[in-house]
C-alpha positions in Angstrom: -1.6 40.1 44.2 -2.0 36.6 43.1 -0.3 35.5 40.0 -2.6 34.2 37.3 -1.5 31.0 35.8 -2.1 30.6 32.2 -3.1 27.2 30.8 -0.5 25.7 28.5 -1.8 24.7 25.1 -1.1 21.2 24.2 0.1 20.7 20.7 -1.1 17.6 18.9 1.5 15.9 16.8 0.1 15.2 13.3 1.7 12.3 11.6 3.0 13.0 8.1 1.7 9.6 7.1 -1.8 10.2 8.2 -3.4 10.4 4.8 -0.8 8.4 2.9 -2.1 4.9 3.5 -5.6 4.9 2.2 -7.9 2.1 1.2 -6.4 1.7 -2.3 -2.9 1.1 -0.9 -4.2 -1.5 1.6 -6.1 -3.4 -1.1 -3.0 -3.4 -3.3 -0.9 -4.6 -0.4 -3.3 -7.4 0.5 -3.3 -8.5 -3.2 0.5 -8.7 -3.0 0.2 -10.9 0.1 -2.3 -13.2 -1.6 0.1 -13.5 -4.6 3.0 -14.4 -2.3 0.9 -17.0 -0.6 -0.2 -18.5 -3.9 3.4 -18.4 -5.2 4.7 -20.4 -2.2 1.8 -22.8 -2.3 2.6 -23.5 -6.0 6.2 -23.9 -5.1 5.4 -26.6 -2.5 3.4 -28.8 -5.0 4.6 -32.3 -5.8 6.6 -33.3 -7.9 9.4 -30.9 -7.2 10.4 -30.7 -10.9 7.0 -29.7 -12.3 6.4 -26.7 -14.4 4.2 -25.2 -11.7 7.0 -25.4 -9.1 9.9 -24.4 -11.3 8.5 -21.8 -13.7 5.1 -20.4 -12.7 5.7 -20.0 -9.0 8.9 -17.9 -9.3 7.2 -15.7 -11.9 4.2 -15.1 -9.5 6.6 -14.3 -6.7 8.7 -11.9 -8.8 5.5 -10.1 -9.8 4.4 -9.8 -6.1 7.8 -8.6 -4.8 9.0 -6.4 -7.7 5.7 -4.9 -8.9 2.8 -5.2 -6.4 4.5 -4.4 -3.1 6.4 -1.3 -4.4 3.2 -0.2 -6.1 1.3 -0.4 -2.8 3.9 1.7 -1.1 4.3 4.3 -3.9 0.7 4.6 -5.1 -0.8 7.9 -4.3 -4.1 9.2 -5.6 -3.7 12.4 -7.7 -5.4 15.5 -6.4 -8.0 17.0 -8.7 -8.0 20.8 -8.7 -11.1 22.8 -9.2 -9.4 25.2 -11.6 -9.0 22.5 -14.3 -12.6 21.5 -14.3 -14.5 23.0 -17.2 -18.2 23.6 -17.0 -20.5 23.4 -19.9 -23.4 26.0 -19.7 
């Protein structure tokens, strides 16, 4: 008798980060990149001792690095459950 070979099932690996980065995270991350670019452009303005270079630029960079980038990483949309929705009939 001939042996019947069974076909092996190929398991697909599903990334745990598949649904993590959505459009909102990407928009927040791009906003952070824009803030960093603006901050460094303000820092490069002449004269070197202007208010724009010494005060405003570091504040913009701090906001980008300390607030916006972590927000883009940690932001996750809350799931809405159907049980909490009340219907008015």
